[in-house]
C-alpha positions in Angstrom: 0.5 14.0 18.3 -0.4 17.6 19.0 -0.3 20.2 16.2 1.9 22.3 18.5 4.6 19.7 18.2 5.1 20.7 14.6 6.5 24.1 15.8 10.1 24.4 14.8 9.9 21.4 12.4 10.1 21.4 8.6 6.5 20.7 7.6 4.9 20.0 4.2 1.4 19.4 3.1 0.8 16.9 0.3 -2.5 17.3 -1.5 -4.9 20.3 -1.8 -8.3 18.7 -1.8 -10.8 19.3 1.0 -8.6 17.3 3.5 -5.5 19.3 2.5 -7.3 22.6 3.0 -8.6 21.5 6.4 -5.0 20.5 7.4 -3.7 23.9 6.3 -6.4 25.8 8.2 -5.9 23.7 11.4 -2.1 24.2 11.4 -2.5 27.9 10.8 -5.0 28.2 13.6 -2.4 26.8 16.0 0.9 27.9 14.4 0.4 31.1 12.4 4.1 31.7 11.9 5.1 28.2 10.8 6.6 28.0 7.4 4.8 25.4 5.2 5.4 23.9 1.8 2.4 22.6 -0.2 2.8 19.9 -2.9 -0.2 19.8 -5.2 -1.1 19.4 -8.9 -0.6 22.4 -11.2 -4.3 22.9 -11.6 -4.7 23.4 -7.9 -1.6 25.6 -7.3 -3.3 28.8 -8.3 -6.0 28.3 -5.7 -3.4 27.8 -2.9 -1.3 30.8 -4.0 -4.5 32.9 -3.9 -4.4 32.6 -0.1 -1.5 35.2 -0.3 0.2 33.4 2.6 3.8 34.6 2.6 4.8 31.6 4.7 3.3 29.1 2.3 5.4 27.9 -0.6 3.6 26.0 -3.3 5.3 23.4 -5.5 3.9 21.0 -8.1 6.5 18.2 -8.1 6.5 16.0 -5.0 9.7 14.1 -5.7 11.6 11.9 -3.3 14.3 14.5 -2.9 11.9 17.3 -2.1 9.8 15.2 0.3 13.0 14.1 2.0 13.7 17.7 2.9 11.0 17.7 5.5 10.6 16.3 9.0 6.8 15.9 8.6 4.6 15.5 5.6 0.8 15.9 6.3 -0.7 14.0 3.3 -4.2 13.8 2.0 -5.9 10.4 2.4 -5.9 9.6 -1.3 -2.1 9.8 -1.6 -0.6 6.4 -0.9 2.4 6.2 1.5 3.5 3.2 -0.6 4.3 5.4 -3.6 8.0 5.1 -4.5 8.8 8.8 -3.7 7.1 8.4 -0.3 9.0 5.2 0.5 12.3 6.8 -0.5 11.6 9.9 1.7 10.6 7.7 4.6 13.9 5.9 4.4 15.6 9.3 4.8 13.6 10.0 8.0 10.6 11.9 6.7 7.5 11.0 8.7 4.1 10.8 7.0 0.8 11.3 8.8 -2.7 12.5 7.9 -5.1 15.0 9.2 -7.0 12.3 11.1 -3.9 11.8 13.2 -3.7 15.5 14.0 -7.4 15.5 15.1 -7.0 12.5 17.4 -3.9 14.0 18.9 -6.0 17.0 19.9 -9.0 14.9 21.1 -7.4 12.1 23.2 -10.4 12.2 25.6 -13.2 12.4 23.1 -15.9 9.7 23.2 -15.3 8.3 19.7 -17.0 5.5 17.8 -14.9 4.8 14.7 -16.5 2.8 11.9 -14.6 1.0 9.1 -15.3 -1.8 6.7 -15.2 -2.4 3.0 -18.9 -2.0 2.5 -21.6 -0.1 4.4 -19.4 2.1 6.6 -21.0 5.5 5.6 -24.6 4.3 6.2 -23.5 2.7 9.4 -21.8 5.8 10.7 -24.7 8.0 9.7 -27.3 5.6 11.3 -25.2 5.6 14.5 -25.4 9.4 14.7 -29.1 9.3 13.9 -30.0 6.9 16.6 -27.8 8.6 19.3 -29.4 11.9 18.4 -32.8 10.4 18.6 -31.9 9.4 22.2 -31.1 13.0 23.1 -27.3 12.7 22.8 -25.4 15.6 21.0 -23.4 13.8 18.4 -20.9 14.7 15.7 -21.0 12.9 12.3 -17.7 13.4 10.5 -14.7 11.8 8.9 -14.5 10.0 5.5 -18.3 10.4 5.1 -17.8 14.0 3.8 -16.7 16.2 6.6 -12.9 16.1 7.4 -12.3 15.9 11.1 -10.0 18.9 11.0 -12.9 21.1 9.9 -14.4 20.5 13.3 -11.2 20.8 15.2 -12.3 23.5 17.6 -15.9 23.7 18.8 -17.4 26.1 21.4 -19.6 23.2 22.6 -18.1 19.8 22.0 -20.5 16.9 21.4 -21.1 14.1 23.8 -20.2 11.5 21.1 -18.3 11.4 17.9 -19.5 9.1 15.0 -16.5 8.9 12.7 -16.1 7.0 9.4 -12.6 5.9 8.5 -11.5 4.6 5.2 -8.6 2.2 4.8 -6.5 5.3 4.0 -7.2 6.7 7.4 -7.3 3.7 9.9 -3.6 3.9 10.7 -3.9 7.6 11.6 -5.8 6.8 14.8 -2.8 5.1 16.5 -0.5 7.8 14.9 -2.5 10.4 16.7 -1.8 8.8 20.0 -5.4 8.2 21.0 -7.5 5.0 21.6 -11.1 5.1 20.3 -13.7 4.3 22.9 -15.4 2.0 20.4 -14.4 0.7 17.0 -16.8 -1.0 14.6 -15.5 -3.3 11.8 -18.2 -4.4 9.4 -16.5 -6.6 6.8 -13.3 -7.1 4.9 -13.3 -7.7 1.1 -10.6 -6.9 -1.5 -10.6 -3.2 -2.2 -8.3 -0.2 -3.1 -5.5 -2.6 -4.2 -3.9 0.2 -6.3 -3.4 2.4 -3.1 -2.3 -0.4 -0.8 -0.3 -2.4 -3.3 -1.8 -5.9 -2.5 -4.8 -7.5 -0.9 -2.7 -8.6 2.1 -1.6 -5.0 2.8 -5.1 -3.7 2.3 -6.4 -6.1 5.0 -3.5 -5.2 7.3 -4.1 -1.5 6.8 -7.8 -1.8 7.3 -7.4 -3.7 10.5 -4.9 -1.2 12.0 -7.9 0.6 13.5 -8.2 -2.5 15.7 -4.7 -3.9 15.9 -2.7 -0.6 16.3 -5.6 1.7 17.4 -6.4 -0.7 20.3 -10.0 0.5 20.9 -11.3 0.0 24.4 -14.2 -2.0 22.8 -14.2 -3.6 19.4 -17.5 -4.3 17.8 -17.0 -7.0 15.1 -19.1 -8.9 12.6 -19.3 -12.5 13.7 -20.1 -13.6 10.1 -16.9 -12.2 8.5 -14.2 -14.8 8.3 -11.3 -12.3 8.6 -12.8 -10.5 11.6 -13.8 -13.8 13.3 -10.2 -14.9 13.2 -8.8 -11.8 15.0 -7.0 -11.8 18.3 -7.3 -8.4 20.0 -5.8 -8.8 23.5 -5.9 -5.0 24.2 -9.7 -4.7 23.5 -12.9 -6.0 24.8 -14.6 -7.6 21.8 -18.4 -7.5 21.3 -19.9 -9.4 18.4 -22.9 -8.6 16.3 -24.6 -11.2 14.1 -24.4 -13.8 16.9 -27.5 -15.2 18.7 -26.2 -14.0 22.1 -26.2 -10.4 20.9 -27.9 -8.2 18.3 -28.7 -10.3 15.2 -31.3 -10.9 12.5 -33.6 -13.9 12.1 -35.0 -13.4 8.6 -36.1 -9.7 8.7 -36.7 -9.6 12.4 -34.2 -7.9 14.8 -33.3 -9.7 18.0 -31.3 -8.9 21.1 -30.3 -12.3 22.3 -33.6 -14.1 22.8 -35.7 -10.9 22.9 -37.5 -10.0 19.7 -37.2 -6.3 19.1 -38.3 -5.1 15.6 -39.4 -6.2 12.1 -36.8 -4.5 9.9 -38.5 -5.2 6.5 -40.1 -1.7 6.3 -37.0 0.2 7.4 -35.3 2.6 4.9 -32.2 0.3 4.9 -32.0 -1.3 1.5 -30.4 -4.7 1.5 -29.9 -7.3 4.2 -26.3 -6.1 4.7 -27.6 -2.7 5.8 -30.1 -4.2 8.1 -27.4 -6.3 9.5 -25.3 -3.2 10.1 -28.1 -1.9 12.3 -27.0 -4.7 14.6 -23.5 -3.2 14.6 -24.9 0.2 15.5 -27.0 -1.1 18.4 -24.0 -3.1 19.7 -21.9 0.0 19.6 -24.5 2.1 21.4 -24.6 -0.4 24.2 -20.8 -0.3 24.3 -21.1 3.4 25.1 -23.3 2.6 28.1 -26.6 3.7 26.4 -29.7 1.5 26.3 -30.0 0.7 22.7 -33.3 -1.2 22.5 -35.6 1.8 22.8 -33.6 3.5 20.0 -33.9 0.8 17.4 -37.4 1.9 16.3 -35.9 5.3 15.3 -34.2 3.6 12.4 -37.6 4.1 10.6 -37.0 7.8 10.4 -33.4 7.4 9.0 -32.8 9.2 5.7 -30.8 6.9 3.4 -27.5 8.3 2.1 -27.2 9.4 -1.6 -25.4 7.2 -4.1 -25.9 4.1 -2.0 -28.7 1.9 -3.4 -30.6 5.1 -3.9 -33.9 4.8 -5.7 -34.2 7.9 -7.8 -37.6 7.3 -9.1 -39.4 6.0 -12.2 -39.2 7.2 -15.8 -41.3 5.6 -18.5 -41.9 2.4 -16.5 -38.3 1.9 -15.5 -37.0 2.5 -12.0 -33.5 4.0 -11.7 -31.2 3.0 -8.8 -28.0 4.9 -8.1 -25.4 2.8 -6.3 -22.4 4.7 -7.5 -20.6 4.2 -4.2 -20.2 0.5 -5.2 -16.5 -0.1 -5.9 -16.2 -3.9 -5.4 -17.8 -6.9 -7.1 -19.2 -7.9 -3.7 -21.1 -4.6 -3.5 -22.5 -5.2 -7.0 -23.7 -8.6 -5.9 -25.3 -7.2 -2.8 -27.1 -4.6 -5.0 -28.5 -7.3 -7.2 -29.7 -9.2 -4.2 -31.6 -6.1 -3.0 -33.8 -6.3 -6.2 -34.0 -10.1 -6.5 -37.1 -11.1 -8.3 -37.3 -8.0 -10.4 -36.1 -7.4 -14.0 -32.7 -5.8 -13.7 -30.2 -4.3 -16.1 -26.9 -3.6 -14.2 -24.1 -1.3 -15.3 -20.7 -2.6 -14.3 -17.1 -1.2 -14.6 -14.9 1.7 -14.0 -11.3 2.2 -12.9 -9.3 -1.0 -13.0 -7.5 -1.8 -9.8 -6.9 -5.4 -10.7 -9.6 -6.9 -8.4 -10.7 -10.4 -9.2 -14.3 -10.6 -10.6 -14.5 -14.4 -10.5 -16.9 -14.5 -7.5 -19.3 -12.2 -9.4 -19.0 -14.3 -12.5 -19.7 -17.5 -10.6 -22.8 -15.9 -9.1 -24.1 -15.1 -12.6 -24.1 -18.9 -13.4 -26.8 -19.3 -10.7 -28.9 -16.2 -10.9 -28.2 -13.4 -13.4 -30.1 -10.2 -14.2 -31.9 -9.6 -17.5 -28.9 -7.7 -18.8 -25.3 -6.8 -17.9 -23.7 -3.8 -19.5 -19.9 -3.3 -19.1 -18.1 0.0 -19.3 -15.0 1.8 -18.2 -11.4 0.8 -18.0 -12.0 -2.6 -16.6 -15.2 -3.2 -18.6 -13.4 -5.3 -21.3 -11.9 -7.5 -18.6 -15.3 -8.1 -16.9 -17.0 -8.6 -20.3 -14.4 -11.3 -21.3 -14.9 -13.1 -18.0 -18.7 -13.1 -18.4 -18.9 -13.9 -22.2 -18.8 -17.7 -21.9 -21.4 -17.6 -19.1 -23.7 -15.4 -21.1 -23.4 -17.7 -24.1 -24.9 -20.5 -22.0 -27.4 -18.4 -20.1 -30.4 -16.2 -21.0 -29.0 -12.8 -19.9 -27.9 -10.2 -22.3 -24.3 -9.0 -22.2 -23.2 -5.9 -24.0 -20.4 -3.3 -23.8 -20.6 0.5 -23.8 -18.1 3.2 -24.3 -19.5 5.4 -21.6 -22.3 5.8 -19.0 -24.7 7.4 -21.5 -24.4 4.5 -23.9 -24.6 2.0 -21.1 -27.9 3.4 -19.9 -29.3 3.3 -23.5 -28.3 -0.3 -23.8 -29.9 -1.1 -20.4 -33.1 0.5 -21.3 -33.2 -1.3 -24.6 -32.6 -4.7 -22.9 -35.4 -4.2 -20.4 -37.9 -3.0 -23.0 -37.0 -5.6 -25.5 -37.1 -8.6 -23.3 -40.8 -9.3 -23.5 -41.6 -8.1 -20.0 -42.8 -4.8 -18.5 -40.9 -2.4 -16.3 -37.6 -3.2 -14.7 -34.7 -1.6 -12.8 -31.7 0.2 -14.3 -29.1 -0.3 -11.6 -25.8 1.6 -11.6 -23.7 -0.5 -9.3 -20.3 -0.5 -11.1 -18.2 -2.5 -8.6 -15.3 -0.2 -9.5 -14.1 3.4 -8.7 -15.0 6.3 -10.9 -11.5 7.6 -11.6 -11.0 8.7 -15.2 -14.3 10.2 -16.6 -15.4 11.4 -13.1 -13.7 13.1 -10.2 -15.4 10.7 -7.7 -18.4 8.5 -7.2 -20.5 11.5 -6.4 -19.9 13.0 -9.8 -20.7 9.6 -11.4 -23.9 9.3 -9.5 -25.0 12.8 -10.3 -24.4 12.2 -14.0 -26.4 9.0 -13.8 -29.3 10.9 -12.2 -29.1 13.6 -14.9 -29.1 11.1 -17.7 -32.1 9.4 -16.1 -34.0 12.7 -16.0 -33.6 13.6 -12.3 -32.2 16.7 -10.7 -28.7 15.8 -9.5 -28.7 18.5 -6.8 -31.8 17.1 -5.1 -30.3 13.6 -4.7 -26.8 14.4 -3.4 -27.2 15.8 0.1 -25.9 13.8 3.1 -28.2 14.6 6.0 -26.8 15.2 9.4 -23.2 16.0 8.8 -21.6 18.0 11.6 -22.9 18.3 15.1 -26.5 18.0 16.2 
């Protein structure tokens, strides 16, 4: 869909975060006279009204009746289309799309690599851009990673390739935009964002829309993920990573088929899952027609992303690791695996989306850290699930009212356990909603409480075009 097709239509924006502002600016750049209505919270309305745009009406109540008054509603990704008012408006004929759809409508011929997955998509997208740039290819890094696509709508010198991260909130927008990605990477599928999608089945369905509805020319899939391995994609060429006939790991060694390429143990990619995702990146690069093998070694110069298994440093004998991006129990288990063999106190809990923690609990029967501290809205539920296991094991289980208290309990557990040193690991396995605006704010507070400068640890390198 082209932005110009909104001309003469009744159009509203829903949401005034960074994505909402980007959508407003993009529409105004193409259609300066189009009347727009913005629905946003009262605390954001003053900012929007400060634009002094006579053709922008600002309202604070997005009811079903009001939404039904529009032909198109451009919504921010965090607003679920499954909300009652959105469903009611859709029944009356209102169409809902996101800014990602508008961008793809304007860039039907762009050479795009879209990356999605429950875990690891930001690091994978950033690593993809890093390696392509190392090979001399001008590449854009944008999307859910922190730069809305509509902020780079018009460029005087377009890049050769686009590395685009898409969340499950955005994957359906690709098809809605009317474009096929050249390459789409799907890393893994675990239960996530159930509050937005409404059910695990719908989450999986929405996540896979990048592949099923987006119909990429080439789909790069994880052969070791049960959901992805069972897909039938008749409209796409499928290339697998994690199989012995392609890019895969044997231990820590990277192989291309039967060719040994690189020892990955020293790469700045914490966790086997991140090194496995290097295989995804190299498979995608080959799908673009670029020789990937010579680029693999450039992973050594990759700068890890903040808030993702980020080792902040050491204070008084304890190492602090910021994995605030962790929003699923599977991510917390992967974080524990990264530091296996070390004395760990892990901080768990946050916003409760109803995700089942039984898999995590079962893993604690086999190999638990020194201490688990629960916190946040779902902290009591996690604590209750682990209590009987802790009673029969030798790990310490405690509950905290907030992050500061959780860190104090973690320090006490590590220092009082008869050993030296240890790792204070923030890998909550849950979103930050409530005390924090987002996972970035939570990670910054963790860094500050640990005695580190939050500004120095929060920059994502390489966003934009280079």
